[in-house]
C-alpha positions as a Markdown table, in Angstrom:
| # | Residue | x | y | z |
|---|---|---|---|---|
| 1 | Met | -10.2 | -1.5 | -13.0 |
| 2 | Thr | -12.2 | -2.7 | -16.0 |
| 3 | Asn | -11.3 | -5.7 | -18.1 |
| 4 | Arg | -10.7 | -3.4 | -21.1 |
| 5 | Ile | -8.1 | -1.4 | -19.1 |
| 6 | Val | -6.4 | -4.5 | -17.7 |
| 7 | Arg | -6.1 | -6.0 | -21.2 |
| 8 | Arg | -4.8 | -2.7 | -22.6 |
| 9 | Val | -2.2 | -2.5 | -19.8 |
| 10 | Ile | -1.1 | -6.1 | -20.4 |
| 11 | Val | -0.9 | -5.7 | -24.2 |
| 12 | Leu | 0.9 | -2.4 | -24.2 |
| 13 | Gly | 3.2 | -3.5 | -21.4 |
| 14 | Ala | 4.0 | -6.7 | -23.3 |
| 15 | Ile | 4.7 | -4.9 | -26.6 |
| 16 | Ser | 6.9 | -2.4 | -24.7 |
| 17 | Met | 8.8 | -5.2 | -22.9 |
| 18 | Leu | 9.2 | -7.2 | -26.1 |
| 19 | Ser | 10.4 | -4.1 | -28.0 |
| 20 | Leu | 13.0 | -3.4 | -25.3 |
| 21 | Leu | 14.1 | -7.0 | -25.4 |
| 22 | Ala | 14.5 | -6.9 | -29.1 |
| 23 | Val | 16.5 | -3.7 | -29.1 |
| 24 | Gln | 18.7 | -4.9 | -26.2 |
| 25 | Thr | 19.3 | -8.2 | -28.0 |
| 26 | Tyr | 20.2 | -6.4 | -31.2 |
| 27 | Trp | 22.7 | -4.2 | -29.3 |
| 28 | Val | 24.2 | -7.1 | -27.5 |
| 29 | Leu | 24.8 | -9.0 | -30.8 |
| 30 | Arg | 25.9 | -5.8 | -32.5 |
| 31 | Thr | 28.4 | -5.1 | -29.8 |
| 32 | Trp | 29.7 | -8.6 | -29.7 |
| 33 | Asp | 30.2 | -8.5 | -33.5 |
| 34 | Leu | 32.1 | -5.2 | -33.2 |
| 35 | Gln | 34.3 | -6.6 | -30.5 |
| 36 | Glu | 35.0 | -9.7 | -32.7 |
| 37 | Gln | 35.9 | -7.5 | -35.6 |
| 38 | Glu | 38.2 | -5.4 | -33.4 |
| 39 | Phe | 39.8 | -8.5 | -31.9 |
| 40 | Asn | 40.4 | -10.0 | -35.4 |
| 41 | Arg | 41.9 | -6.7 | -36.7 |
| 42 | Lys | 44.3 | -6.5 | -33.8 |
| 43 | Val | 45.3 | -10.2 | -34.0 |
| 44 | Thr | 45.8 | -10.0 | -37.8 |
| 45 | Gln | 47.9 | -6.9 | -37.5 |
| 46 | Ala | 50.0 | -8.4 | -34.6 |
| 47 | Leu | 50.6 | -11.7 | -36.5 |
| 48 | Met | 51.6 | -9.7 | -39.6 |
| 49 | Asp | 54.0 | -7.7 | -37.5 |
| 50 | Ala | 55.5 | -10.8 | -35.9 |
| 51 | Ala | 55.9 | -12.5 | -39.3 |
| 52 | Asn | 57.6 | -9.4 | -40.8 |
| 53 | Asp | 60.0 | -9.2 | -37.7 |
| 54 | Leu | 60.7 | -12.9 | -38.0 |
| 55 | Ala | 61.5 | -12.6 | -41.7 |
| 56 | Ile | 63.9 | -9.7 | -41.1 |
| 57 | Ala | 65.6 | -11.5 | -38.2 |
| 58 | Thr | 66.1 | -14.9 | -39.9 |
| 59 | Pro | 66.2 | -13.6 | -42.8 |
| 60 | Phe | 63.8 | -14.8 | -45.5 |
| 61 | Asp | 61.1 | -13.5 | -47.8 |
| 62 | Leu | 57.4 | -13.9 | -46.8 |
| 63 | Pro | 54.9 | -15.3 | -49.3 |
| 64 | Pro | 53.2 | -12.4 | -51.3 |
| 65 | Gln | 49.7 | -13.7 | -50.5 |
| 66 | Asp | 47.7 | -15.9 | -48.1 |
| 67 | Leu | 50.0 | -15.1 | -45.3 |
| 68 | Ile | 47.4 | -15.4 | -42.5 |
| 69 | Asp | 44.5 | -17.8 | -42.5 |
| 70 | Arg | 41.8 | -17.8 | -39.8 |
| 71 | Leu | 40.7 | -21.4 | -39.3 |
| 72 | Ser | 38.2 | -20.6 | -36.5 |
| 73 | Ser | 37.1 | -17.6 | -34.4 |
| 74 | Asn | 40.1 | -18.1 | -32.1 |
| 75 | Tyr | 42.6 | -20.0 | -34.1 |
| 76 | Tyr | 45.0 | -18.4 | -36.7 |
| 77 | Val | 47.7 | -20.0 | -38.9 |
| 78 | Val | 50.6 | -17.9 | -40.4 |
| 79 | Asn | 52.3 | -19.4 | -43.5 |
| 80 | Val | 55.9 | -18.0 | -43.5 |
| 81 | Asp | 57.0 | -20.7 | -46.0 |
| 82 | Asn | 60.5 | -20.7 | -44.5 |
| 83 | Pro | 62.3 | -22.4 | -41.6 |
| 84 | Phe | 62.5 | -20.3 | -38.4 |
| 85 | Asp | 63.6 | -20.5 | -34.8 |
| 86 | Pro | 60.6 | -21.1 | -32.4 |
| 87 | Asn | 62.2 | -19.0 | -29.6 |
| 88 | Thr | 62.6 | -16.0 | -31.9 |
| 89 | Leu | 59.0 | -16.5 | -33.0 |
| 90 | Glu | 57.9 | -16.5 | -29.3 |
| 91 | Phe | 59.8 | -13.2 | -28.6 |
| 92 | Phe | 58.2 | -11.5 | -31.6 |
| 93 | Leu | 54.7 | -12.8 | -30.8 |
| 94 | Lys | 54.9 | -11.3 | -27.3 |
| 95 | Lys | 56.2 | -8.0 | -28.6 |
| 96 | Ser | 53.5 | -7.7 | -31.3 |
| 97 | Phe | 50.6 | -8.6 | -29.0 |
| 98 | Glu | 51.9 | -6.1 | -26.5 |
| 99 | Asn | 52.1 | -3.4 | -29.1 |
| 100 | Gln | 48.5 | -4.0 | -30.2 |
| 101 | Gly | 47.2 | -4.0 | -26.6 |
| 102 | Leu | 46.2 | -7.7 | -26.8 |
| 103 | His | 46.6 | -8.7 | -23.2 |
| 104 | Glu | 45.3 | -12.2 | -23.9 |
| 105 | Asp | 46.5 | -15.7 | -22.9 |
| 106 | Phe | 47.4 | -17.6 | -26.1 |
| 107 | Gln | 48.9 | -20.9 | -27.3 |
| 108 | Tyr | 51.2 | -21.3 | -30.2 |
| 109 | Gly | 52.6 | -24.2 | -32.1 |
| 110 | Val | 55.1 | -24.8 | -34.9 |
| 111 | Phe | 54.3 | -27.2 | -37.7 |
| 112 | Asp | 56.9 | -30.0 | -38.2 |
| 113 | Cys | 56.8 | -31.0 | -41.9 |
| 114 | Ser | 58.6 | -34.3 | -41.2 |
| 115 | Asn | 55.7 | -35.8 | -39.2 |
| 116 | Lys | 53.0 | -33.5 | -40.3 |
| 117 | Gln | 52.1 | -32.4 | -36.7 |
| 118 | Met | 52.2 | -29.2 | -34.7 |
| 119 | Val | 55.2 | -29.3 | -32.3 |
| 120 | Thr | 57.1 | -26.9 | -29.9 |
| 121 | Gly | 53.8 | -25.7 | -28.5 |
| 122 | Lys | 53.6 | -23.4 | -25.6 |
| 123 | Thr | 51.0 | -21.6 | -23.5 |
| 124 | Ile | 51.7 | -17.9 | -22.9 |
| 125 | Lys | 49.7 | -16.3 | -19.9 |
| 126 | Tyr | 49.6 | -12.6 | -19.6 |
| 127 | Asn | 49.4 | -10.9 | -16.2 |
| 128 | Lys | 50.0 | -7.3 | -15.2 |
| 129 | Ala | 52.6 | -8.0 | -12.5 |
| 130 | Lys | 54.8 | -10.2 | -14.7 |
| 131 | Pro | 53.7 | -9.7 | -18.4 |
| 132 | Phe | 54.1 | -13.2 | -19.6 |
| 133 | Gly | 54.2 | -16.7 | -18.1 |
| 134 | Val | 55.3 | -19.6 | -20.3 |
| 135 | Ser | 54.4 | -23.3 | -20.0 |
| 136 | Asn | 54.7 | -26.2 | -22.5 |
| 137 | Leu | 51.5 | -27.5 | -24.1 |
| 138 | Gln | 50.2 | -30.9 | -22.9 |
| 139 | Ala | 49.7 | -33.6 | -25.5 |
| 140 | Asp | 46.0 | -33.2 | -25.4 |
| 141 | Glu | 46.4 | -29.4 | -26.0 |
| 142 | Ala | 48.3 | -29.7 | -29.2 |
| 143 | Leu | 47.1 | -27.3 | -31.9 |
| 144 | Pro | 45.6 | -28.9 | -35.0 |
| 145 | Pro | 47.5 | -28.7 | -38.3 |
| 146 | His | 46.3 | -26.8 | -41.3 |
| 147 | Asn | 43.9 | -28.7 | -43.7 |
| 148 | Lys | 46.1 | -27.7 | -46.6 |
| 149 | Ser | 48.7 | -30.4 | -46.9 |
| 150 | Glu | 50.9 | -28.6 | -49.3 |
| 151 | Leu | 52.0 | -26.0 | -46.6 |
| 152 | Asn | 55.3 | -26.9 | -44.9 |
| 153 | Tyr | 56.5 | -24.0 | -42.8 |
| 154 | Tyr | 53.9 | -22.3 | -40.6 |
| 155 | Phe | 52.9 | -21.6 | -37.1 |
| 156 | Gly | 49.5 | -21.5 | -35.3 |
| 157 | Val | 48.2 | -19.2 | -32.6 |
| 158 | Arg | 45.1 | -20.0 | -30.5 |
| 159 | Phe | 43.4 | -17.7 | -28.0 |
| 160 | Thr | 41.7 | -20.0 | -25.4 |
| 161 | Asp | 39.9 | -17.3 | -23.5 |
| 162 | Lys | 38.8 | -15.1 | -26.4 |
| 163 | Asn | 35.1 | -15.2 | -25.6 |
| 164 | Ala | 35.5 | -14.5 | -21.9 |
| 165 | Asn | 37.7 | -11.5 | -22.6 |
| 166 | Ile | 35.2 | -10.1 | -25.1 |
| 167 | Leu | 32.5 | -10.5 | -22.5 |
| 168 | Ser | 34.6 | -8.7 | -20.0 |
| 169 | Asn | 35.0 | -5.8 | -22.4 |
| 170 | Met | 31.2 | -5.7 | -22.8 |
| 171 | Trp | 30.5 | -5.4 | -19.0 |
| 172 | Ile | 28.4 | -2.3 | -19.4 |
| 173 | Val | 26.1 | -3.9 | -22.0 |
| 174 | Ile | 25.8 | -7.0 | -19.8 |
| 175 | Val | 24.9 | -4.9 | -16.8 |
| 176 | Phe | 22.1 | -3.1 | -18.7 |
| 177 | Thr | 21.0 | -6.4 | -20.1 |
| 178 | Ala | 20.7 | -7.9 | -16.6 |
| 179 | Leu | 18.7 | -4.8 | -15.5 |
| 180 | Met | 16.4 | -5.1 | -18.4 |
| 181 | Leu | 15.8 | -8.8 | -17.6 |
| 182 | Ile | 15.1 | -7.8 | -14.0 |
| 183 | Thr | 12.6 | -5.2 | -15.3 |
| 184 | Leu | 11.0 | -7.8 | -17.5 |
| 185 | Ala | 10.7 | -10.3 | -14.6 |
| 186 | Phe | 9.2 | -7.5 | -12.4 |
| 187 | Phe | 6.7 | -6.6 | -15.2 |
| 188 | Ile | 5.6 | -10.2 | -15.5 |
| 189 | Tyr | 5.3 | -10.4 | -11.7 |
| 190 | Ser | 3.3 | -7.1 | -11.6 |
| 191 | Met | 0.9 | -8.4 | -14.2 |
| 192 | Phe | 0.4 | -11.6 | -12.2 |
| 193 | Val | -0.4 | -9.4 | -9.1 |
| 194 | Ile | -2.7 | -7.1 | -11.0 |
| 195 | Leu | -4.7 | -10.1 | -12.4 |
| 196 | Arg | -4.8 | -11.7 | -9.0 |
| 197 | Gln | -5.9 | -8.5 | -7.3 |
| 198 | Lys | -8.5 | -7.9 | -10.0 |
| 199 | Gln | -9.9 | -11.4 | -9.5 |
| 200 | Leu | -10.1 | -10.9 | -5.8 |
| 201 | Ser | -11.7 | -7.5 | -6.3 |
| 202 | Glu | -14.4 | -9.0 | -8.6 |
| 203 | Leu | -15.0 | -11.8 | -6.0 |
| 204 | Gln | -15.4 | -9.2 | -3.3 |
| 205 | Arg | -17.7 | -7.0 | -5.5 |
| 206 | Asp | -19.9 | -10.0 | -6.5 |
| 207 | Phe | -20.1 | -11.1 | -2.8 |
| 208 | Ile | -21.2 | -7.5 | -1.7 |
| 209 | Asn | -23.7 | -7.2 | -4.5 |
| 210 | Asn | -25.2 | -10.6 | -3.9 |
| 211 | Met | -25.4 | -10.0 | -0.2 |
| 212 | Thr | -26.9 | -6.6 | -0.8 |
| 213 | His | -29.6 | -8.1 | -3.1 |
| 214 | Glu | -30.3 | -10.7 | -0.4 |
| 215 | Phe | -30.9 | -7.9 | 2.1 |
| 216 | Lys | -33.7 | -6.4 | -0.1 |
| 217 | Thr | -36.3 | -9.1 | 0.6 |
| 218 | Pro | -36.1 | -9.0 | 4.5 |
| 219 | Ile | -35.9 | -5.2 | 4.5 |
| 220 | Ser | -39.0 | -5.0 | 2.4 |
| 221 | Thr | -40.7 | -7.5 | 4.7 |
| 222 | Ile | -39.7 | -5.6 | 7.8 |
| 223 | Asn | -40.8 | -2.3 | 6.2 |
| 224 | Ile | -44.3 | -3.7 | 5.3 |
| 225 | Ser | -44.6 | -5.2 | 8.8 |
| 226 | Thr | -43.7 | -1.9 | 10.4 |
| 227 | Asp | -46.3 | 0.0 | 8.4 |
| 228 | Val | -48.8 | -2.6 | 9.7 |
| 229 | Phe | -47.7 | -1.9 | 13.2 |
| 230 | Leu | -47.8 | 1.9 | 12.8 |
| 231 | Gly | -51.3 | 1.6 | 11.3 |
| 232 | Asn | -52.6 | -0.5 | 14.2 |
| 233 | Glu | -54.8 | 1.5 | 16.7 |
| 234 | Lys | -53.6 | -0.5 | 19.7 |
| 235 | Ile | -50.0 | 0.3 | 18.8 |
| 236 | Lys | -50.9 | 4.1 | 18.5 |
| 237 | Glu | -52.5 | 4.1 | 21.9 |
| 238 | Asp | -49.4 | 2.7 | 23.5 |
| 239 | Ser | -46.8 | 5.4 | 23.3 |
| 240 | Arg | -44.0 | 3.1 | 24.2 |
| 241 | Leu | -44.8 | 0.6 | 21.4 |
| 242 | Asp | -45.5 | 3.5 | 18.9 |
| 243 | Arg | -42.1 | 5.0 | 19.6 |
| 244 | Tyr | -40.4 | 1.6 | 19.1 |
| 245 | Ala | -42.3 | 1.1 | 15.8 |
| 246 | His | -41.2 | 4.5 | 14.6 |
| 247 | Ile | -37.6 | 3.7 | 15.5 |
| 248 | Ile | -37.8 | 0.4 | 13.5 |
| 249 | Lys | -39.3 | 2.3 | 10.6 |
| 250 | Glu | -36.6 | 4.9 | 10.7 |
| 251 | Gln | -33.8 | 2.3 | 10.9 |
| 252 | Val | -35.3 | 0.2 | 8.1 |
| 253 | Leu | -35.5 | 3.2 | 5.8 |
| 254 | Arg | -31.9 | 4.1 | 6.7 |
| 255 | Leu | -30.7 | 0.5 | 6.0 |
| 256 | Asn | -32.7 | 0.5 | 2.7 |
| 257 | Thr | -31.0 | 3.8 | 1.7 |
| 258 | Gln | -27.5 | 2.2 | 2.3 |
| 259 | Val | -28.5 | -0.9 | 0.3 |
| 260 | Glu | -29.8 | 1.2 | -2.6 |
| 261 | Lys | -26.5 | 3.2 | -2.5 |
| 262 | Val | -24.4 | 0.1 | -2.7 |
| 263 | Leu | -26.5 | -1.3 | -5.6 |
| 264 | Gln | -26.3 | 2.1 | -7.4 |
| 265 | Leu | -22.5 | 2.2 | -7.0 |
| 266 | Ala | -22.3 | -1.4 | -8.2 |
| 267 | Lys | -24.2 | -0.3 | -11.4 |
| 268 | Ile | -21.9 | 2.7 | -11.8 |
| 269 | Glu | -18.8 | 0.4 | -11.6 |
| 270 | Arg | -20.3 | -2.2 | -13.9 |
| 271 | Asp | -21.6 | 0.2 | -16.6 |
| 272 | Lys | -20.9 | 3.7 | -17.8 |
| 273 | Ile | -23.2 | 6.1 | -16.2 |
| 274 | Glu | -25.8 | 7.5 | -18.6 |
| 275 | Leu | -26.4 | 11.2 | -17.6 |
| 276 | Asn | -29.7 | 12.8 | -18.4 |
| 277 | Leu | -28.2 | 16.3 | -19.0 |
| 278 | Glu | -30.4 | 19.3 | -19.0 |
| 279 | Glu | -30.0 | 23.0 | -18.3 |
| 280 | Leu | -30.7 | 23.6 | -14.6 |
| 281 | Asn | -30.8 | 26.6 | -12.5 |
| 282 | Leu | -28.7 | 25.5 | -9.5 |
| 283 | Thr | -30.1 | 28.2 | -7.3 |
| 284 | Glu | -33.7 | 27.0 | -7.9 |
| 285 | Leu | -32.6 | 23.4 | -7.4 |
| 286 | Ile | -31.0 | 24.2 | -4.0 |
| 287 | Lys | -34.0 | 26.1 | -2.9 |
| 288 | Gly | -36.2 | 23.2 | -3.9 |
| 289 | Val | -34.3 | 20.7 | -1.8 |
| 290 | Ser | -33.6 | 23.0 | 1.1 |
| 291 | Pro | -36.7 | 22.0 | 3.1 |
| 292 | Thr | -35.6 | 18.4 | 3.0 |
| 293 | Ile | -31.9 | 19.1 | 3.9 |
| 294 | Glu | -33.0 | 21.7 | 6.5 |
| 295 | Met | -35.1 | 19.0 | 8.2 |
| 296 | Lys | -32.0 | 16.8 | 8.5 |
| 297 | Val | -30.0 | 19.6 | 10.0 |
| 298 | Asn | -32.8 | 20.6 | 12.4 |
| 299 | Glu | -33.0 | 16.9 | 13.6 |
| 300 | Ala | -29.5 | 17.4 | 14.9 |
| 301 | Lys | -30.5 | 20.7 | 16.4 |
| 302 | Gly | -28.3 | 22.5 | 13.9 |
| 303 | Thr | -28.6 | 25.5 | 11.6 |
| 304 | Leu | -28.6 | 25.6 | 7.8 |
| 305 | His | -27.3 | 28.7 | 6.0 |
| 306 | Leu | -27.9 | 29.3 | 2.3 |
| 307 | Asp | -25.6 | 31.8 | 0.6 |
| 308 | Leu | -26.8 | 31.7 | -3.0 |
| 309 | Ala | -24.9 | 34.8 | -4.3 |
| 310 | Ala | -24.5 | 33.5 | -7.9 |
| 311 | Thr | -26.1 | 35.8 | -10.5 |
| 312 | His | -25.7 | 33.3 | -13.3 |
| 313 | Ala | -26.6 | 29.8 | -12.0 |
| 314 | Leu | -27.4 | 27.8 | -15.1 |
| 315 | Val | -25.4 | 24.7 | -15.6 |
| 316 | Lys | -25.9 | 21.5 | -17.7 |
| 317 | Ala | -26.2 | 18.5 | -15.3 |
| 318 | Asp | -28.2 | 15.5 | -14.4 |
| 319 | Arg | -30.9 | 16.7 | -11.9 |
| 320 | Leu | -31.2 | 13.4 | -10.0 |
| 321 | His | -27.4 | 13.0 | -9.5 |
| 322 | Leu | -26.9 | 16.7 | -8.7 |
| 323 | Thr | -29.6 | 16.5 | -6.1 |
| 324 | Asn | -28.0 | 13.4 | -4.6 |
| 325 | Ile | -24.7 | 15.2 | -4.4 |
| 326 | Val | -26.2 | 18.1 | -2.4 |
| 327 | His | -27.9 | 15.6 | 0.0 |
| 328 | Asn | -24.7 | 13.6 | 0.5 |
| 329 | Leu | -22.6 | 16.6 | 1.2 |
| 330 | Val | -25.1 | 18.0 | 3.7 |
| 331 | Asp | -25.4 | 14.5 | 5.3 |
| 332 | Asn | -21.7 | 14.3 | 5.8 |
| 333 | Gly | -21.6 | 17.8 | 7.3 |
| 334 | Val | -24.3 | 16.9 | 9.8 |
| 335 | Lys | -22.7 | 13.5 | 10.7 |
| 336 | Tyr | -19.2 | 14.8 | 11.3 |
| 337 | Ser | -20.1 | 18.1 | 13.0 |
| 338 | Lys | -19.1 | 18.4 | 16.7 |
| 339 | Gly | -21.8 | 19.8 | 18.9 |
| 340 | Thr | -24.4 | 21.8 | 17.2 |
| 341 | Pro | -24.1 | 21.5 | 13.3 |
| 342 | Glu | -23.5 | 24.7 | 11.3 |
| 343 | Ile | -23.9 | 23.9 | 7.7 |
| 344 | Arg | -23.4 | 26.6 | 5.0 |
| 345 | Val | -24.3 | 25.9 | 1.3 |
| 346 | Ser | -22.8 | 28.6 | -0.9 |
| 347 | Leu | -23.2 | 29.2 | -4.6 |
| 348 | Lys | -21.1 | 31.8 | -6.5 |
| 349 | Asn | -19.7 | 32.7 | -9.8 |
| 350 | Glu | -15.9 | 32.7 | -10.4 |
| 351 | Gly | -14.8 | 33.5 | -13.9 |
| 352 | Asn | -16.4 | 31.0 | -16.2 |
| 353 | Asp | -17.2 | 28.6 | -13.3 |
| 354 | Leu | -20.2 | 28.1 | -11.1 |
| 355 | Val | -18.9 | 27.1 | -7.6 |
| 356 | Leu | -21.0 | 25.1 | -5.2 |
| 357 | Ser | -19.5 | 24.6 | -1.7 |
| 358 | Val | -20.7 | 22.9 | 1.4 |
| 359 | Gln | -19.0 | 24.0 | 4.6 |
| 360 | Asp | -19.4 | 22.5 | 8.1 |
| 361 | Asn | -18.0 | 23.1 | 11.6 |
| 362 | Gly | -17.1 | 19.4 | 12.1 |
| 363 | Ile | -14.2 | 17.5 | 13.3 |
| 364 | Gly | -12.1 | 18.1 | 10.2 |
| 365 | Ile | -9.9 | 15.7 | 8.3 |
| 366 | Ala | -6.1 | 15.3 | 8.9 |
| 367 | Lys | -3.8 | 16.0 | 6.0 |
| 368 | Glu | -2.8 | 12.3 | 5.5 |
| 369 | His | -6.3 | 11.1 | 5.1 |
| 370 | Gln | -7.6 | 13.9 | 2.7 |
| 371 | Lys | -6.4 | 12.1 | -0.5 |
| 372 | His | -8.2 | 8.9 | 0.5 |
| 373 | Val | -11.6 | 10.2 | 1.6 |
| 374 | Phe | -13.0 | 10.0 | -1.9 |
| 375 | Asp | -12.0 | 6.4 | -2.3 |
| 376 | Lys | -14.6 | 3.7 | -2.2 |
| 377 | Phe | -15.3 | 2.3 | 1.3 |
| 378 | Tyr | -12.7 | 4.5 | 2.9 |
| 379 | Arg | -13.4 | 5.9 | 6.3 |
| 380 | Val | -11.0 | 8.0 | 8.4 |
| 381 | Pro | -9.5 | 5.7 | 11.1 |
| 382 | Thr | -10.9 | 6.2 | 14.6 |
| 383 | Gly | -9.5 | 3.0 | 16.3 |
| 384 | Asn | -12.3 | 0.7 | 17.4 |
| 385 | Val | -14.8 | 3.4 | 18.0 |
| 386 | His | -17.2 | 4.3 | 15.1 |
| 387 | Asn | -19.6 | 7.1 | 16.4 |
| 388 | Val | -20.6 | 7.9 | 12.8 |
| 389 | Lys | -22.3 | 5.1 | 10.9 |
| 390 | Gly | -21.9 | 4.5 | 7.2 |
| 391 | Phe | -20.1 | 2.5 | 4.5 |
| 392 | Gly | -17.7 | 5.1 | 3.1 |
| 393 | Leu | -19.7 | 5.4 | -0.1 |
| 394 | Gly | -21.1 | 9.0 | 0.0 |
| 395 | Leu | -18.0 | 10.9 | -1.1 |
| 396 | Phe | -17.0 | 8.2 | -3.6 |
| 397 | Tyr | -20.4 | 8.6 | -5.2 |
| 398 | Val | -19.8 | 12.5 | -5.3 |
| 399 | Lys | -16.4 | 12.0 | -6.9 |
| 400 | Thr | -17.8 | 9.6 | -9.5 |
| 401 | Ile | -20.6 | 11.9 | -10.5 |
| 402 | Cys | -18.3 | 14.9 | -10.7 |
| 403 | Lys | -15.9 | 13.0 | -12.8 |
| 404 | Glu | -18.7 | 12.0 | -15.3 |
| 405 | His | -19.8 | 15.7 | -15.5 |
| 406 | Lys | -16.1 | 16.8 | -15.9 |
| 407 | Trp | -16.4 | 19.0 | -12.8 |
| 408 | Lys | -13.5 | 19.8 | -10.5 |
| 409 | Leu | -13.8 | 18.6 | -6.9 |
| 410 | Asn | -11.7 | 20.2 | -4.1 |
| 411 | Leu | -11.5 | 19.5 | -0.4 |
| 412 | His | -10.3 | 22.0 | 2.3 |
| 413 | Ser | -10.1 | 20.8 | 5.8 |
| 414 | Glu | -8.2 | 21.1 | 9.1 |
| 415 | Pro | -8.7 | 19.0 | 12.2 |
| 416 | Gly | -11.0 | 20.7 | 14.6 |
| 417 | Lys | -11.9 | 23.5 | 12.2 |
| 418 | Gly | -14.4 | 21.8 | 9.9 |
| 419 | Thr | -14.4 | 20.9 | 6.2 |
| 420 | Thr | -15.4 | 22.6 | 3.0 |
| 421 | Ile | -16.1 | 20.6 | -0.2 |
| 422 | Glu | -16.1 | 22.7 | -3.3 |
| 423 | Ile | -17.4 | 21.7 | -6.8 |
| 424 | Arg | -16.4 | 23.9 | -9.8 |
| 425 | Met | -18.8 | 23.6 | -12.7 |
| 426 | Pro | -17.8 | 25.1 | -16.1 |
| 427 | Gln | -20.6 | 27.2 | -17.6 |
| 428 | Arg | -19.1 | 27.4 | -21.1 |
C-alpha cells in the first residue's frame, strides 16, 4: 500500500468519521431540545389546569397574566394571587400531572408571605404500583422564593430528576451515539494498525532489498570464478571437476535470476511500471521463445505442445514483460508437474479477446489456496517439505504485469488434475 493511498484512506476516513460525529451531535442536541420543549409544554399545561381547578374549588379568580413563571429548566412558580389550601393544591397537582402523562418525581412548596419563605413543602414520588408516595421536604431541600418581592400568594414546583427522565426517553439516540463512538474508536485503532503494518512492511521490504543487493557482489564473484574454472584445461580434463563446475555455474545463474526478480519486483512496487507498448504478433512471439521454453521442458524429460490457433494475434503489449510472462508460466508448469511434464501453450480468439493459456498436468491447487497464489511470496503450504524451490514471486509478477496492461487473469485448477492459467487480452 503506497503512502498516497494510506494518506487518502486516513483523510477520507477522518472526514467521514467527523461528519458522522457532527451529524450525531446535532441530532442528540436537537432531540434533547425537542424533549425539553415537550416537557415544558406538558408542565405548563398541567400547572395551568391545577391552578384553574384550585381557583374553582376555593373559589377565587386567577390573575389575567403572568400566571406561570419558569425560573429555571426544572423549577416553575405559579402566581395564583389568592390564599389556598396546600392539601387541595397537592391533590390537583397529582391529578393534572397524571392527565398529562408526566410520571415524574416532583417537589412543591407554598410561599408564606408572613416570613417570605417557601413552606409546606413536600416531595411526591411516582411509581407504577402505587402512583404517588409523599414525604415532607427537609430543611436543606426547601424551594427558593420568587425574586419578585411583590408576589404574596404562589406555589413552586421543582422536578428533581428531569434531566435523567429526558435521557431515559432518548435511549434509542443514546444507543446509536454509543455505537457511533465505538465505530470511531475502532476506526482510530484500525488506522493505528494500518500505519504500524505499513511501517513493518516497509522495514521488511527495505531489508529484503538491501539483502538482495548485498547478494549481487558475491554472486558476480562466484560467477566469474566459475567461468575461470570452466575455461581451465585441467578442469575440462577431469570429468568430475567439470561436472561440479557446471553445477556451480547453473546454480549461480539460478540464484542470480531470483535476485534479479526480487529487485525487479521491488522497483515495480516502488515506482509505477513504464510499459513500452508496441503492436505485437503474439503467435510470432511465442514461436520465437519456443526453443528456449522447449529446452526447459526437455530438461525435465517433458513435452511442449503449441496450439496457436488464433487467426488474429495482434495485441498491444510490452515485449519484454510479455516474454517474461510466458517464461514464468511455463516454468511453473514444469516445476509443479508430477512425473513427465506435459505443457500446452494455447492461443485463440474469443470475441474481441485474444486468449493465451498455459496448461500443465501438475499437482493442481486446492480451492482454498487459489485466491492467494497470485499474492507476493505466497506458496501453497506443503508442511516442512519444499520439493519445489522458489520465492513465490513468479505469479505475483504475472498478475502485476497483467494488471498494468488491463488484461484479465484467470486460474482453473483441481488437485491431481493440473492447472490452466488464462490471460484474456482485449484487441479493441
